[in-house]
N, CA and C atoms as a LAMMPS dump frame, in Angstrom:
ITEM: TIMESTEP
0
ITEM: NUMBER OF ATOMS
240
ITEM: BOX BOUNDS ff ff ff
-5.0000000000000000e+02 5.0000000000000000e+02
-5.0000000000000000e+02 5.0000000000000000e+02
-5.0000000000000000e+02 5.0000000000000000e+02
ITEM: ATOMS id mol type element x y z
1 1 1 N 6.435 11.021 -8.246
2 1 2 C 5.138 10.412 -8.101
3 1 3 C 4.952 9.815 -6.705
4 2 1 N 5.989 9.231 -6.133
5 2 2 C 5.875 8.557 -4.846
6 2 3 C 6.391 9.379 -3.674
7 3 1 N 6.786 10.599 -3.923
8 3 2 C 7.455 11.368 -2.876
9 3 3 C 6.6 11.587 -1.631
10 4 1 N 5.285 11.529 -1.759
11 4 2 C 4.441 11.776 -0.595
12 4 3 C 4.107 10.507 0.186
13 5 1 N 4.606 9.35 -0.226
14 5 2 C 4.289 8.101 0.464
15 5 3 C 5.509 7.568 1.215
16 6 1 N 5.273 7.082 2.416
17 6 2 C 6.38 6.666 3.289
18 6 3 C 6.899 5.264 2.997
19 7 1 N 6.184 4.476 2.261
20 7 2 C 6.498 3.062 2.107
21 7 3 C 7.065 2.674 0.748
22 8 1 N 7.228 3.628 -0.128
23 8 2 C 7.75 3.323 -1.458
24 8 3 C 8.659 4.462 -1.902
25 9 1 N 9.804 4.092 -2.439
26 9 2 C 10.733 5.102 -2.946
27 9 3 C 11.268 4.642 -4.289
28 10 1 N 11.28 5.542 -5.222
29 10 2 C 11.849 5.261 -6.542
30 10 3 C 11.366 3.914 -7.082
31 11 1 N 10.057 3.676 -6.948
32 11 2 C 9.408 2.455 -7.445
33 11 3 C 9.802 1.181 -6.696
34 12 1 N 10.356 1.308 -5.51
35 12 2 C 10.713 0.146 -4.698
36 12 3 C 9.808 0.088 -3.48
37 13 1 N 9.208 -1.055 -3.259
38 13 2 C 8.347 -1.299 -2.101
39 13 3 C 9.245 -1.558 -0.908
40 14 1 N 9.272 -0.604 0.026
41 14 2 C 10.166 -0.693 1.183
42 14 3 C 9.408 -0.422 2.478
43 15 1 N 8.44 -1.273 2.807
44 15 2 C 7.689 -1.021 4.034
45 15 3 C 8.48 -1.421 5.266
46 16 1 N 8.091 -0.834 6.395
47 16 2 C 8.586 -1.345 7.669
48 16 3 C 7.954 -2.718 7.85
49 17 1 N 8.584 -3.572 8.636
50 17 2 C 8.056 -4.92 8.867
51 17 3 C 8.02 -5.194 10.368
52 18 1 N 6.89 -4.858 11.008
53 18 2 C 6.761 -5.155 12.435
54 18 3 C 6.874 -6.657 12.685
55 19 1 N 7.284 -7.066 13.881
56 19 2 C 7.486 -8.488 14.155
57 19 3 C 6.202 -9.307 14.206
58 20 1 N 5.105 -8.767 14.63
59 20 2 C 3.86 -9.521 14.747
60 20 3 C 3.012 -9.424 13.496
61 21 1 N 2.347 -10.53 13.153
62 21 2 C 1.522 -10.574 11.942
63 21 3 C 0.408 -9.53 11.981
64 22 1 N -0.314 -9.425 13.087
65 22 2 C -1.416 -8.464 13.172
66 22 3 C -0.909 -7.023 13.093
67 23 1 N 0.219 -6.753 13.718
68 23 2 C 0.806 -5.409 13.619
69 23 3 C 1.203 -5.116 12.176
70 24 1 N 1.733 -6.111 11.488
71 24 2 C 2.115 -5.935 10.09
72 24 3 C 0.881 -5.678 9.234
73 25 1 N -0.191 -6.421 9.48
74 25 2 C -1.441 -6.196 8.734
75 25 3 C -1.98 -4.786 8.974
76 26 1 N -1.957 -4.361 10.22
77 26 2 C -2.427 -3.01 10.547
78 26 3 C -1.594 -1.953 9.835
79 27 1 N -0.293 -2.154 9.791
80 27 2 C 0.571 -1.205 9.096
81 27 3 C 0.251 -1.201 7.597
82 28 1 N 0.029 -2.368 7.026
83 28 2 C -0.346 -2.439 5.615
84 28 3 C -1.627 -1.671 5.327
85 29 1 N -2.576 -1.74 6.246
86 29 2 C -3.822 -0.981 6.085
87 29 3 C -3.557 0.513 6.116
88 30 1 N -2.657 0.931 6.995
89 30 2 C -2.307 2.363 7.045
90 30 3 C -1.62 2.8 5.755
91 31 1 N -0.771 1.931 5.205
92 31 2 C -0.143 2.239 3.914
93 31 3 C -1.192 2.372 2.823
94 32 1 N -2.201 1.509 2.839
95 32 2 C -3.272 1.605 1.848
96 32 3 C -4.02 2.929 1.994
97 33 1 N -4.293 3.332 3.227
98 33 2 C -4.958 4.621 3.45
99 33 3 C -4.108 5.764 2.912
100 34 1 N -2.813 5.648 3.107
101 34 2 C -1.879 6.666 2.609
102 34 3 C -1.922 6.715 1.075
103 35 1 N -1.95 5.548 0.448
104 35 2 C -2.029 5.498 -1.019
105 35 3 C -3.345 6.082 -1.509
106 36 1 N -4.436 5.725 -0.866
107 36 2 C -5.745 6.24 -1.278
108 36 3 C -5.769 7.758 -1.173
109 37 1 N -5.248 8.302 -0.089
110 37 2 C -5.212 9.761 0.084
111 37 3 C -4.355 10.42 -1.002
112 38 1 N -3.215 9.833 -1.306
113 38 2 C -2.336 10.394 -2.344
114 38 3 C -2.989 10.307 -3.715
115 39 1 N -3.72 9.21 -3.952
116 39 2 C -4.403 9.044 -5.229
117 39 3 C -5.488 10.098 -5.403
118 40 1 N -6.268 10.317 -4.359
119 40 2 C -7.334 11.309 -4.414
120 40 3 C -6.749 12.711 -4.545
121 41 1 N -5.752 12.999 -3.726
122 41 2 C -5.14 14.339 -3.735
123 41 3 C -4.53 14.674 -5.096
124 42 1 N -3.812 13.713 -5.665
125 42 2 C -3.163 13.962 -6.952
126 42 3 C -4.011 13.612 -8.153
127 43 1 N -5.22 13.084 -7.872
128 43 2 C -6.129 12.654 -8.936
129 43 3 C -5.392 11.758 -9.934
130 44 1 N -4.665 10.789 -9.373
131 44 2 C -3.825 9.919 -10.194
132 44 3 C -4.111 8.445 -9.876
133 45 1 N -5.054 7.83 -10.587
134 45 2 C -5.376 6.427 -10.324
135 45 3 C -4.265 5.458 -10.717
136 46 1 N -3.269 5.929 -11.422
137 46 2 C -2.154 5.067 -11.823
138 46 3 C -1.241 4.708 -10.655
139 47 1 N -1.337 5.439 -9.557
140 47 2 C -0.492 5.146 -8.392
141 47 3 C -0.711 3.73 -7.887
142 48 1 N -1.96 3.271 -7.86
143 48 2 C -2.243 1.932 -7.353
144 48 3 C -1.502 0.869 -8.162
145 49 1 N -1.567 0.955 -9.469
146 49 2 C -0.871 -0.008 -10.319
147 49 3 C 0.629 0.021 -10.107
148 50 1 N 1.172 1.211 -9.937
149 50 2 C 2.622 1.339 -9.721
150 50 3 C 3.035 0.704 -8.397
151 51 1 N 2.219 0.884 -7.37
152 51 2 C 2.526 0.275 -6.072
153 51 3 C 2.401 -1.245 -6.167
154 52 1 N 1.362 -1.725 -6.827
155 52 2 C 1.202 -3.179 -6.969
156 52 3 C 2.369 -3.787 -7.746
157 53 1 N 2.841 -3.1 -8.759
158 53 2 C 4.012 -3.6 -9.491
159 53 3 C 5.215 -3.703 -8.561
160 54 1 N 5.4 -2.683 -7.724
161 54 2 C 6.527 -2.69 -6.777
162 54 3 C 6.39 -3.841 -5.774
163 55 1 N 5.164 -4.108 -5.314
164 55 2 C 4.943 -5.219 -4.391
165 55 3 C 5.294 -6.535 -5.072
166 56 1 N 4.817 -6.728 -6.268
167 56 2 C 5.093 -7.958 -7.012
168 56 3 C 6.593 -8.126 -7.231
169 57 1 N 7.246 -7.057 -7.633
170 57 2 C 8.689 -7.126 -7.897
171 57 3 C 9.487 -7.401 -6.631
172 58 1 N 8.948 -7.044 -5.47
173 58 2 C 9.666 -7.305 -4.214
174 58 3 C 9.716 -8.801 -3.917
175 59 1 N 8.752 -9.539 -4.43
176 59 2 C 8.72 -10.977 -4.201
177 59 3 C 8.303 -11.381 -2.793
178 60 1 N 7.756 -10.436 -2.035
179 60 2 C 7.351 -10.719 -0.653
180 60 3 C 5.86 -10.444 -0.52
181 61 1 N 5.149 -11.395 0.06
182 61 2 C 3.729 -11.209 0.349
183 61 3 C 3.465 -11.766 1.746
184 62 1 N 3.539 -10.868 2.711
185 62 2 C 3.381 -11.23 4.117
186 62 3 C 2.339 -10.316 4.742
187 63 1 N 2.388 -10.136 6.029
188 63 2 C 1.375 -9.371 6.742
189 63 3 C 1.135 -7.965 6.226
190 64 1 N 2.195 -7.234 5.935
191 64 2 C 2.037 -5.856 5.45
192 64 3 C 1.259 -5.852 4.135
193 65 1 N 1.622 -6.75 3.246
194 65 2 C 0.976 -6.811 1.943
195 65 3 C -0.474 -7.307 2.064
196 66 1 N -0.698 -8.254 2.965
197 66 2 C -2.057 -8.753 3.196
198 66 3 C -2.952 -7.618 3.69
199 67 1 N -2.496 -6.882 4.688
200 67 2 C -3.266 -5.758 5.208
201 67 3 C -3.506 -4.692 4.157
202 68 1 N -2.482 -4.407 3.361
203 68 2 C -2.599 -3.419 2.291
204 68 3 C -3.704 -3.818 1.313
205 69 1 N -3.64 -5.052 0.827
206 69 2 C -4.62 -5.513 -0.158
207 69 3 C -6.014 -5.629 0.454
208 70 1 N -6.083 -6.041 1.722
209 70 2 C -7.378 -6.136 2.388
210 70 3 C -8.049 -4.769 2.455
211 71 1 N -7.285 -3.747 2.804
212 71 2 C -7.859 -2.407 2.922
213 71 3 C -8.31 -1.881 1.557
214 72 1 N -7.509 -2.087 0.529
215 72 2 C -7.898 -1.637 -0.809
216 72 3 C -9.189 -2.339 -1.211
217 73 1 N -9.266 -3.656 -1.001
218 73 2 C -10.473 -4.398 -1.333
219 73 3 C -11.686 -3.914 -0.561
220 74 1 N -11.507 -3.676 0.729
221 74 2 C -12.621 -3.189 1.558
222 74 3 C -13.107 -1.838 1.072
223 75 1 N -12.185 -0.969 0.693
224 75 2 C -12.582 0.353 0.193
225 75 3 C -13.326 0.248 -1.132
226 76 1 N -12.961 -0.731 -1.951
227 76 2 C -13.69 -0.964 -3.211
228 76 3 C -15.126 -1.384 -2.924
229 77 1 N -15.305 -2.264 -1.961
230 77 2 C -16.639 -2.727 -1.598
231 77 3 C -17.467 -1.571 -1.038
232 78 1 N -16.82 -0.701 -0.26
233 78 2 C -17.507 0.436 0.345
234 78 3 C -17.818 1.521 -0.675
235 79 1 N -17.167 1.474 -1.818
236 79 2 C -17.402 2.471 -2.841
237 79 3 C -16.474 3.669 -2.747
238 80 1 N -15.269 3.453 -2.247
239 80 2 C -14.287 4.524 -2.235
240 80 3 C -13.743 4.877 -0.914
């Protein structure tokens, strides 16, 4: 299910963590774009929930996660 995404493996959230907060947020946004593309391509809306579970289980909510969630939210407001 996650083989096409660079930031999650075997249900583990393993993003890169750039040193700067803004760089981390930007990377999180790119991860969100990657998830959205994989969701559309595979027609599998369950991917989002699986990624969110992995984020929660990681116990970390920093720049990458902020950017990721911001992008998902923005795409919801835009309508996809």
